N, C-alpha and C positions, 0 to 999 in steps of 0.2 A: 504494500500500500504506500502511495506517495504522500509524504507529509511535507513537501516543499511548499512553503507559504508564498502567497502572491505578494507583489510589491505593495498593494493596498493594505494587506493584513500586517505586513512588517511595519509599515508607516503607522498603522493603528496602535500597535504595541509600543513602538518607540515614542509616539506622542503621549501615550498614557504614562510611560516610564518617566519622560521628561517632566510632565506636569507634577507627578508624585514627588520626584526628586527636588523640584523647585518649590512646590507649594504645600507638600505634605511630608516634609522631612521628619526624621526621628524626633528632633527637638519640638517641632510643632505637634507631633503626636503626643509627646509627653505633656505638653501644656493642655491639650484637649482632655487628656485623662485626668489631669489635676482639677480642671473645671467641672467636668461631668455635667454640664448644663443641659446638653442635648444628647450626650453619648456620642456625638460626632460634631465635626466642624462645618457649619453651614456654608462658609466661604469655599471650602473644598468641594462640597456638594454642588454648589453653583458652578464651580470650575468644571466638574464632570459634565454638567448640563451644557456648558458652552462648547465643550469638545464634542458634543453629540453622543457621549457615552450612555446617557440615560435613555436615549431613543434607539440604541443599538438593537434591542430585542423586540422592537415594535415593527409591525408590517409597514411597507412603503405606502400602502393605501391609507394608513392612519398617520402619515407624516414621519414614520420611523425609517430606520436604515436596513431593516430586514436582515439582521446579522445571523450568521450561521453558528453551529456548535463550535467550529474552529475559531471563529471570532471571539466567542465567549472564553475559550481556552486561553487565548493570547492575552485578553484583557484581565482575566482572573489571575493569570500567572504574574502579571505586572502588579496587580493589587496585593498578591502575596509577598512580592519582593518589598513592597513599601509598608507592609503591615497596616493596611488601610483600615481605619475604624468605621468609616462611613458605610451605610447600609446598601452597598451596591448589589450584592447577591440577593438580599431580602427584598429590596424595592425595585431596583432597575432590571433585575433578571426575573425572579420568581413572581412577584406581584404584578409587574407590568405584563409579563407573558400570560399570567392567569386572566387578566382583564382582556388582553388582546385575543386570546383563544377561546375564552368562555363567556365573555361579556356580549350583550346585544349591542346594536348600533348606538343606542342612546348612552349606554354605560361607557362604551369606548370613546364616544365624543366628549362625555363629561370628564373622564379621568385621564385618558392617555396624554392629551396635550399638557395637562398640569404636571403629570409625572415626568414627561420629557423635558419640560422647562425647569424642573427642580422646585416648582412652587409647592408641591406636596410630596410626601413619601407615603408608601403603603407597604404593608407586610402581610405575608400569609400566616395566619394564626391557625395552625393545624396540629402541631405536636401536643400530646398529652402524656401523662405518666403511662397510660395504657398503650400508647403507640410506640414505645421504645423498641419492642421486638416484633410488632405487627403494625405496620404503618396505617392500616385502615381500621384499627380497633378504637374508633372514635366514640367517646361516651357523652360528649356534649349533645344536648337534645334541642330540636326545633319543634315547638308545639304550635300547630296552626290556630290562629284566632282570626277574628274579623279583620280583613284587610292586611294580614301579615302573619308574623310568627313571633313567638317568645323564645329566646335563647337561654338555656340554663346549662352550666357546666364550667369546666376549668381548662385553660390552655397553659401549658408549662414551657418555660425557657424559650419564649418567643423572641427571636433576635430583633432588637430595636422596637419591641412592642410598645414601650413607654413613650417613644418619640414620634411614632408614626401618626399621620393624620387620618389614615384609612386602614381599617383591618379587614382582611378577607378571611372570614371565620367559617370553618367547616363544622357541620353538625348533622346528626342523624334525624331524619323525618320519621313520623310514626310508622311508615311502611318499611323502615330500616334502610331506605335509600340515603346515600350521602348527598348533601347539598352544601353549597358555599354561598355566603352572604357578604355583601359590602356593608360595612358598619363604620360610622364615624367614631373616633375615639371618645368624643364627648357624649356618647350615648348614655342615657339614664339607666342605672343598674349595673354598669360596667365598673369593676374595681381593678385598678392597675397597680401592681407592685413592681417597680423598676429596680434594677441592681446591675452591677458589673460582674461579668463572668471572669474566670481565671486569666483569660488572655486580654482583659480590658474591654472587650466588646460588650455593649449594653444589651440587656435582655429584660424580659418582664414576665410575671405571672399575671394571667388575665382571668378574672372571676366574673362569670355571667350570671346575674340574678334576675331572671325574668326580663331580659333585655328585649325591647320591642324593635322589630324591623319590619319594613313594609314588604309586600310581595314583590314590588319592583326592584328590591335590593338583591334578589336571588340571582346567582350567576348560572348560566347554562341550564335553565329550567327544563329544556327539552332534550338535553344531552346526557350522556353517562358521565356524571361528575367524578365518580370513582376512577375511571380511566384517565380523565383529564388531570386529576390531582396526582395520580401515579406518574403521569408523564412529567409533571412539574417537579416532583420529588426526584425523579431520575436526572433531570436537568440540573437540579441543585447538587446532587451527589457528584456528577461529572464536574461541576464548577468548583467544588471544594477540592477535588482531586487536582485540578489545574492550579488552584491557589497554592496547594501544598508544594508543587514543583517550584514556584517562585520563592517560597519560604525556605525550602531545602537548598536551593542554589545559593541564596544569600548566607545561610548558616554555614555551608561548606566554605564559601569564600572567606567569611570572617574567621573560621577555624584555621584555614591555610595561612591567612595573613598573620594570625597570632603565632602560629608555629614558626613562621619565618623570622619573627622579631623577639619572641620570648626566649631568654637564655637560662640554662640550668647547668651548673658546673662549668660555666664559661663557654658553653656551646648552645647554639640555637636548638630548641627542642625538635624542630623540623628535620634535623639530621639523625635523630634516633630512629633506628629501623623499626622498632615496635610501633612507634607512633605513625610512621609512614604507612605501615600495614593497616592501621586503624583508618587512616584517611583514605587509603585505597578502597577499603571496604565501604566507606561512606559514599565514594563515587559510584561503586557498583550498585548500591541500593538506590541511589538517586536516578541513575540511568534506567534501571528496571522500572522505577516508579514513573519516570517520564514516558516510557513506552506505554505503560498501562493508563496514564492520563490521556494519551492520544486515543487509546482504545475506548476509554470511557466516553470521550467526546463524540466519536463517530458512532458509538453504539446508541446514543440518544435518538438517532434516526432509524434504528433497526425496528422494522414493523413487527417482527416476531417477539412477543413479550417475554417468552421463556429465554430465548437466546440473549435478549437485552439484559434480563435480570442476571444471568450467569456472568456475562461480560462485565457488568457494572460491579457486581459483588466481588469478582476476581480482582478488578482494578482497586477496589477499596481495601481489599486484604493486602495486596502488595504495597500500596501506598501507605496504609496504616502501619505496616511493619517497618517501612522506610522512615516514617515519621518518628517512631519510637527509637529505632536504632541510631539514626543520624542525630536526633535531638540529644539522646543520652551521651553519645560519643563526643559531641561538640561541647557539652557542659563539662564532661570529665577532662577533655583536653585543655580546657580553659582553667581547670582547677577551681579554687574557691570563687574566682571572679566570675565564673560562668553562671552563677545564680544571683548575682547582684543586679539591682535595678538599673545601675549606671550603664551597664553594657547591653547593647541590643540583643546579644545572644540569648539572654534569659527571656526576652520578650518573644523572640522567634520560637524558642523552646515551648513556651506556654501556648503559642498559637498552634503549634504542631500537636500538642496535647488535645486541644479543643477539636481540631480537624479530625483526629483519629476517632473521635466519638460522634461527630456530626453525621447525620443521615445513616446511623447505624454503626456500631463499633466494629473493630477488626474481628473480634471473636464472633460477633453476630453474623457478619458476612461470610466468615469462614464456614460457619455452620450451614449457611445458605448454599454455598458452593458444594460442600460435602453432601448435603441432602440431594442436590440436583444430580450429582454423580452417582449416588446410590440409586436414585430413580432410573437413571439411564441404564445401569447395569442389571436392574431387576428384570 
């Protein structure tokens, strides 16, 4: 399979990298974390909009750029390199694509232009405690009433859920079908508890206590919402795989640079053969992970759901193992400095910890792959 990127795709990634290096540096990220007013920097978010990144995953008919899975891979890799705090995956990828693919004409017209311009952010509020090992085990209920529905339930660890203007909430209807609703964050009966996760990214617990939504707020009322949400979650899984590659590359570069300058017993530690072997193993893990990130990206367009599931789970396993190995080796090779807040190494390490668990842990996906192989051999 040819993974030679086009000139336009290379320009897209380089433009993203330049903007992040100039406007979203590590020092700016640190200041954003200290403030925690929005969980992200509005100026950086507007910069993404000006670059057209927020419209990348919208169809051309809606004023977007109709980006491909490969475009997503390149942009998310750059986001990983810069340890971006902004809700790019949550809002610009998942939520925007949800409205673009599941929304009716009026919903698309109401929200997509605002999302593309950076005027509002939206997040998919799907994850619950019960969805950790079964993505469709949704316990939130939508009870029909005159003119709409009442939502009751709890959404857990929703990325940027506290700062989002719009929530796309999944819930079960009385006939057990899955539905998705557009809900403003200011809705009566919605309780939001915001906090920072281990890697500094903002998240929230969302409690729905008889929250009223109109019938017009439902997404894809005539379509199979469960399939549509499954497609979105697959896109999200592939996107964090791509983000991991950016993080891993930067972590390796920082470790090599440190090994070239840190001296022990009067000799730079990079000359010690044992440490050279460790760094060589880091390179091997990263290159394997890179190949699997490419596989994950192209697999998002695989029509056969079983083949897609196996490919994505396989990618998440290899990348999760790389996250753990490379992160741990980088910290150990840096010694005590590797866990200090002053060095970006500790921040990259924490992000890799979070990525390993997002959209299903390494162990969970390993069980998925093993189960599929068992079925094939039966």
